[in-house]
N, C-alpha and C positions, 0 to 999 in steps of 0.2 A: 452678645449683648454688651453694650458699654456699661461701665461701672456707674457712671452718672449720665443721665439723659434729661435734658431740659428742652421743652417745646413750647415756645410762646409764653414763658413764665412771666407772670405779672403780679405786682403787689401794690395795692392802693391803700392809703390811710385817709381817714376823715378827721380833719382838724378844725377847731373853732378859731375864727379870726375876727378882728374888730371890723364892724361895718358902721362906724359912727361912734359917738360918745358913749352911748348906752347899749347899743345893739351889737350882737355878734351873729355870725352866720357860719354855716358849715362849708368847708372847702375840701375838695378831694386832691390829695397830693400823691403823685405816682412815684414810688421809690424804685421799682423795678418795672421796666417797660418792654416786655416781650423778648426775653432772652432765650436764644436757641444755643445749646451747647452739648457736646459729647466729650466725655473723658474716659479714656481706656484704662484698663488695669495696669498698674505699675507706673503711670504717668506722674510726673512732678510738675504740677500746674501752678504758675504764679497768677493770682487774681488781684489786680490792683485798680486803683482809681482815686480821684480826689475825695475829700470828705463830702458825704452826702451823695456819692455816686451810686450807691445801692449794693456795695460789697457785703457788708454785714447782714443786710436784709436778705440777700441771696443765700448766704450761709445758714441763716436761721430757718429759711424755708427748706433747705436741703437736710437739715438735722431735725425737722419736725417741730421746731419751736413756734414758727409762724405758719399760718395757712395761706396758700396763694390765693389771690383774687381771681386769677384766670390762668390757663395754661396747664401743662402737665410736667410733673417731676417724678423721676425714678432714681433711687440710689440703691445700688446692690439689688436691683430688681424689685424693690419695695417702694410703696408710697410713703413718703416721710411722715405725714401726719397720721394717716389711717393705720399704718404699721409701725408706729413709733417705738413700741416696746421691742419688737423683733429687730428693728433697725439699730436700736441702741447697742445690741450685741455685736453688730458688724461694723460700727464706726467708732472712732476715737475723736475727741474734741479737746482742743486747747484754746480757750477764748480769753485773751487778754488777762485781766485781773480776776476773773472768776475761777475759783479753785475747786477742785474735786478731792482735795486732801483734807483730812481732819486736823483742824487748827492746833489742838492741844495734845495730839498724839505724836509720838516719834514717827518719822517718815516711814520706817519699816513697817510699823503697825498699820499705817494707811494702805500700804501695798497689800498687806495680808487681808485687810477688810475688803479691798476691791477684788481679791481673788475669790472670796466667798460670795460677794455680790454678783459677780459674773459667772460663778460656778466653774472656774477654771481648774482643771486637774492640777494637783500639787507639783507633779514633775514638770509639766509644761510651764507653769508659773515660775518655777525655780529657774528653768532654762532661759526664759525671756528676761527675768530679773537679772540674772548673771550677765547677760549680754549688755543690758542697759547700764549695769554697775561698771562694767569695763569701759564702755564707750563714753559714758558721761561722768565717770569718776565720782560715784555716789558714796563709796564706802566711808569716807571721812565724816559724813553727816547723816547716815542712816538712823542713828540712835537719837538724833536731835529733834525736839518737837518742831513741828512745821512753823509755828509762830516765831521761832528763833532763827529761822533760816534767812539768809540774804535773798534778794530777788533772784539772782542768778541761780542759786542753789534750789530755790523753790521752783523755778521754771524747769530745771532739769528733772525735778521730781514730778512736775505736771506731765512732762513728755513721757516719762516712764509709766505713770499711772494710766495715761491714755492708750498705751500700747500693750499692757500686760494681758489683755484678753484677745490679742492678735486680730485687730480690726482689719477689714479690707480697705477702708478709707480712713485717712486721718485729716481732719480739718484743723488748720492752724491760723489763728487770728493774731497777728503781731507777736510772734513768739520771742523775738529778740528785743522788744521795746524796753528801754531803760537798763539793759544789761551792760556790765563792764566788758572790756575787750576780751578777757579770758573766757568768761561765760558765753559771750556771743560766738567766739570761735568754737567752743565746745558744742554748742547747740547746732551751729551750721555744719560742723563735721559729722555730728550724729545724723542729721537729716540727710546729708549727702550720702552717707553709708547706707541709710535706710532706703534711699532712692535707688542706689546701685543694685540692691537685691532684687528689685522689681516685683516684690510680693505685695507691697502696700502702696495704694494710690494716695498721693499727698496733694492737698489743695491749700495753698499758702496765700494769705492776704497780709500785706505789709506796706508801710511807707518807707521802709529801708530798702532802697533799690539794690543795694549791695547784696542783700539776701537773694534777690531775684537773679542777679547776674551770676552768682556763685552756685545756685541750686537748680534753677528752672530751665528746662529745655523749651518749654512752651509758655507763652505769656498771653493772658487775656486782660485787656484794658476795658473798663467800663466807665462811662460818663453819662450823667443824666439818666441812669437806669438802663442804658443800652450798651451793647458791645461795639466798641469802636476799633478794636484791633484783636485779632486772634491768630497767633503765629509765633515764630521765633523772635528773639531779640534782634537778630540780624535783619529780619524782615521789617521790624519796627524802625530800625535805623534807615533802611532803604526807603521806606514809605514816607517818613516824616523828615528825612534829610539830616544825616549825621554831619557833624562839623568836627573835622580833625584840625588840630592846631599845629602849625609849623612855627617854632620859636627859634629865631636866629640872632646870635650875638655877633656884631661886626666889629672889626678893628677901627673903622672910620664910619661915622654916621652918614647915611645917604640923605641928601636934601629931598629927593622924591623917591619913595619906595617903588620898585617895579611892580607892575600888575600884569603878570603873564596872561595872555588871552585865553589859553586853554585850561586855566586852573579852577574855574567855577568858584570864584572867591565870594565869600560872604562879607568879610571886612578885613581891613589891614590896620594895625595899630603900630605906631612908631613912638618909642620912648628912648631918646638918645641913641645908644649903640644897639638897642634891642628892637627887633621887628617881630610882630606876631601876625601870622596869616591864619584866618579861619576859612576853611574850605568846606563847601557843602558836601562834596563826595570825593571825587578824584582830583588830581592835579598837583600832588606833592612833588613829583619829579620836575614839573615845569617851574615851580617856585624855587626849588633848590638850584636848578640850572641857571635861572635868571639871576639869583643872588651870587652864585659862584662866579658869574661872568662880570659882575660889577664891583664886588668888594671882597676883601679877605674875611673869611669866617673864623671867629674865635670858637664858637660852639654852635651846634645845631641839634635840636631835639624835636621829635614828633609825638604829640600827645593824642592818644586815641580818643574817639568820641565818647562822651559821657552819657549814659542812659538817662540820667536825671535831666539833662538839658533837653533831650528828645522828648521825654514824657511831659516835661513842663510846657513845651511848645504844643504838644498834643492837647493838653488840658486848656491852653489858652485859645485853641481854635474854636470856631463857632459851634454851638450845640448842634447835635445831629437833628436833621429834619425828621419828625415823626412820621411824615408821609412817605419817607424813603426807607428801604431796607438797609440795615446796618451792615 
């Protein structure tokens, strides 16, 4: 059995909209539109999409906060809404600015209260806390009240709190948003180490695509409530056209930059001694050969494709046709 199973998951909301100066009428808005998904134990899944795509709504249905309008959802073999209490013992959640720590208590006291709340044996709790203290450098602020912690310190505390009861699945919604460089690196390193053990399934939603590139082997992209990509980042590049850049600095500017026939060029930019070639896929060798035959090169660099560029073009593509399967 997969750890997460979604079949035709759908969520609709009824909203009131203006229908004239004085009248309002109900309108149905579809936030999640028939998502099918399987996530296996130990996977580290990136779940991304533009604002309003249905990411947070999906996570709220998976954690039992929202009831689906249609379809089937199972997490750890349980129904998220009907079995919400039992499910809470098997999942961990870090949702943006929502805290599960006690604001006026020292961080260590929050961890101790969570041990009693989840009925975790003292020895198991101590072992897990020790691991988090080592990987997230918690010792310097364990005695500090939560309200006095920086955002980065509090996020490290939130991650620890979500893991102390040894959940099978950890849901993370924007875990690095607003963090400084040091805290962001600490959180990414911790999640990467957690993913390497293979014991905990991680589902990560974020607008920081650097998190996805560094952490996730599998990427699911949703738009307009439907899955538009499910696979590796390499498959995303192949499907939507990665653009590698060849940046060449010449000794003497060329009046007309060469355009090699086999290079699959997207564009060529000339700025004095510098030429920039954007290639849809292959063709770097052809560009370099053409330049070397026409001018002396001062410098040459190849910039690998940026996932942000690929995802942005995916978002700008037409909305999926609801009559066709995604």
